[in-house]
N, C-alpha and C positions, 0 to 999 in steps of 0.2 A: 648785858655785857658792856664793860667800859675798858677800852684798850689801855687807858692810863694806869690800870691796876698792874700792868706788866712792869711798871717802873719799880715797884716794890719787890718783884720776883726775880729781876735780873741783876746779877752782880758782875763786876768787871772780872776779867781773867786775873789770876793770882799774881799780884804785884811782887810779893816776896819770891815766888818761884821765878819770875822774870829777872829779878836782881841776881838770883843764884845762877840763872842761865847766862846773864851778861858777865858775871865773874868767871864762870867756867870758860866762856869764849875768850876771855883775856889770857887764859892759860894754854890755849891750844897752840900747836906747832905753827899753824898758819897765822901770820900777823893779823890783828884786828883791822877790819876794813878791806882786807885783800879779797874777800868774797862778796863785797858789795852788799846788795840788799838781801842776799841769802842769809847773812847774819841776822838781820832784823826779823826775817821770816822764821828762822829757827827759834829765836827768843820768843816771838809771838806764839808759836805753836807750844813751846814749853809752858808758857803761862796758861794757855787754853787747856792744856792737858793736866796742868799741875804736876809736871814731872821734869826732873833734871837728872840725867840727860833726857832730851826729848825722845819720845817713842816714835817709831816709824808709822806712817800713815798706811795702814794695812787694809782697811775696809772702806774706801771711798765709794760714793754712789752718786750718779746723776739723777736728779729729781726734776721732772718737767711738768708744769701745770698747764693744762690745755683749755682753750676757750675761744669762742667767736664773739665778735663785737658788732652790734648793730650799726655803728657808725661807719663800718666798712662799706655799707650800702651806698654811701655818698661818693664812692670812688676815691677814697683817701689811701687805699692800699694797692700795692702791686699785685696782690692775689685776689681771687674772686671772693666776694662775701660768702660766709658760711662754709669756706673750704678748709678750715683748720683740721678737720678729720683726716684730710689727705696728708697733712704734715705728720699727724700721728701714725697713720698707716706706714709712711716711709720710715719712721723711726722703728716701728715694730718689725718691719720687713728688712731692716738693716741697710737701707740704701740712702739714708740721709747723712749729712756731714757729721752730726753728733754720734750717730750710730757707728759710722766707720771709725771715728776717733776713739769712741768708747771700746769698741771691739779690739782695736790695736792696743789700747792701754789696759785691757782686761778689767774694765769698770762696768758694773751692771747699770742699766738705765731703767728708771721707773717713771711711767707716764700716768698722770692723774687727770681725769676728765672732770673739771670743775664746772664748765659751762659751754660745751660744744653744742653747735646747732646742727645736729644730725640724728638720724635714726640710731638708737643704741645698738641695733643689730649689726651695724657696720663695723663695730669694734669689739674686742674681747670684753667679757664681763668684768675682769679684774681692772680694766681701764675705766669703764663707764659707770661702775657701781657707786661711785662717790658723787656723781653729778648733782649739782645744786639746782640748776635751772638750764633750760635750753637757750643758749645765746644770751647776750646782754642787750639792754635797751640802747636806743640811739641817744648818746649822752648830750648832744647839742640841743635836744628838745625834751628829753625825758630821763628819768632815773635809769641807771644801768641795771639796778635790781632793787628789791624792797629791803627795808631795814632787817626784816627777819631773814631774808636770803643772805644778806651781807654777814649777819652773825653766823648763820650756818656755814658759810664759806670760810670764815675765819676759824671756826671750830674744826672744820675739815682740815685746814692746813696744820692746826695744832695737833690733831690726831695723827696725821702723817708724820710729823716731826717726832712725836712720841714713839711711833712704830719704828722709825729709823734708829732712834737713840737706843731703844730697848733691844734692837736686833744687833747692836754692836757697831753700827756705822760710825766712823770716826771723822769723816769729813764729807760735806755735801757740796756738789756742784749744782747750782740752781739755775734753771732756765725756764722759758715759756715756749709753748706751741700755740700761736694765736694768729688770727687774721684781724687786723685793725687794732691790735693791742698797743701799738706805740702811740696811738692817739689818746686814749685815756691815761696812759702812763705819762705822756707829756703834759696833759692837763693837770694831773696830780702834782707834778714837779713845778709847773708854773704857779699853781695855787699856793703851794707850800713855800716857794722861794719868792713869791711876790713879783713875778716877772710877766711880761706880755707874751701872747701866743707866739709871735714871730721869733722870739728869743729861743724857744724850746722846740720849734717844729723842725723835724728832720725828714729824711727821705724813706725811713722805714727799712725793714729787713730785705724786702724784695725790690726796693728802689721805685721811685715815682717821678713823673715828669713835672715841669713847672706848674701846669694847670692843676694837677692833682695836689701838688704842694700847697697851692693857694686854697684849694678846697679844704685841705687838712687844717691849714692855719685858721680858716674861718670856723671850722667845726670846734677847734680847741678854744678859740675866742668865745664862741657861744657857750661852750661847756663851762668855761671859767666863770661866766656870769651865774651859773647854777652852783658852782663849787664854792665860791667865796662866802656865801651866807652860812655854810656849815663847816668852816675851817676849824672851829673849836672842837669838833666832834669827829674823830678819825673814822669811826664806824659809819656815821652818816655821810662822810665824804666818800668813802668807798662805795656806799650804796648809790650816791648821786652820780659819780663820774668814774667809778672804777670798773668793776665787773667781778663775777664770781671767781675767775682765775686770779685776778690781782688781789682780791680779798683773801683768798686761800694762801697765796704766796706771802702775804703780810703776816697772817697767823702762823705760817710755817717758820718764817724768819724769827718772830718773837719767841715762839716756843723752843726753837733751836737754841736761842740764847739762854733761855731758862734752863735747858738741859745741858748747857755748856758744850754744844756741838758746833764746831766751826763751819761756816758756809762761805763758798766762793761765789760771788755774784757775776752774772754774765753781762747783759746789755741794759738798755734803758728801762725795760719793763721791771726787771728785778731791782734796778736802782730806785725806781719810783716806789716800789713796795717797801724797800729798805728805808726810804725817806719818810714814809708814813710810819714805819716802825720806830724810827728815831724820834719822831714827834711824840709817840706814846711812851717810849722808854729811852732816855738819853744814853744809857750805858750799852744798849743793844749793839750799836755799830762796832764796838770793841771785839765782837765775835765774828765779824765779817771781813772778807777780803774782796777787793775789786779785781776780778780776774783779768779784765781787758778793757781797752778803750775802743768802743764801737764806732765812734765818729758821730753819734747822735748828739746834738747840742744839749738836749735835755739831760742826757746821762752825765755830761760834763758838769752841769749845774748841780745835779744831785750829789755826785761824788765830792764836789768841792764843798758843799754844805755839810757833808758827813766827814770831811777830812780824810777821805779814802783815796789812796794813790794806786792807779791800776798797775798790775804786774806786767802786762803786755800791751803793746800798741801795734797790732797787725792789721787794723782796719776790717776785722771780721764783722760783717753786718747780718749774717744769716740767722742769727738768733739760735734757738734750740739749746742754749748752753754750750755751743761749740767753742766759742772764744774762751769762755771760762775753763773749759776742759783742757784747752791748750796750756793753761797756766798750772794745771795740776802737777806735771813733772817738776816744775820749779819748786813747788811746796814740798814735794817728796824729796827732792834733792837737798833742800835746806835742812829737812829733818835728818837725812842720812849724814850729812856733813857735820851737823851739830852733835850727833850721837856717836859717830864713829871716828872722827879725827882724834889722834892722841894728844895728850897734854905734854907740854915741855917738862923736862926734868929739872929739879932744883940742883944746885951745886953745893955739896958738902954742908947741907943744913941751912944754907942761905935761901930764903924764899925767892922764888923766881921773879916775883914782882919787884923785890928790893934789888935783885941783881940787874934787872932791866933799868931801874932808876940810876944805879951806879954807872952802868954802861953808857947811859945817855948823858 
């Protein structure tokens, strides 16, 4: 498998449709610019759907990829190493932030175990049946996974994207359920952006103290030494310093772009996977929205590199796709406004555009 092949498979959203959407926006009763960024969102959705007026977002879904990371054993996370299955259980039992938000919004949540480090009997079969491996290696001293496992994980993500597209899902909110996941994510971003460990090291979803931050920074520094020699091969990079869940998310993002299915990104983990995807296929980010700014410095670097501007800045660090899910109502509102606001009427055969120019 060569991820660069995606570059030939992914097309940009329809530019002609976007122009039609922009022209229609000029004719609406509400003056252009009065709705702020909602105008831009509506036009982006129209291009992604290939439809003017834009269609309502009727079947969104939250998709969460789960995994444990061996580097968490160094004390770089605010959660215990190997404890990601508890995050999964909370989602399934409806007591996590994303579960509460999804229930209120009426959005189904799908959890995919790509690399949890737990007994499969602790979780339902539909969650664990996709697992690529049990946990990921300690990336400061060893590969996160083998090359074969990295390919399996990418193909897993591609298969999940195909399943969602085939079932009629029209927008994905993408997130992760991991312990230690922000460390490999920050490593990937530092490697791809050519920055030092200290520039991308944040406090993670659960928050860490200064000593843990220094341990995390050192782990990313050591992992970067292992990442830089394989920067030219995205699959090898994911094998060296990623993990099964991150590789699966990367495959999911790329195949979603192939299937023309828009995705809302959450925090630093999904941003890191998107950055790997951009390296493989430069058009792919045109299919993604940045849902929120989490406060992780690595996420800021990644989004800046992809020229993605977050929809929200609420400081949500919990992960799980919760921050991105908060942005979903904005996307749905943009679609509704673009589709349902009436157009201005022309005056006795004089095109409204010409009437506006004369009035000006």
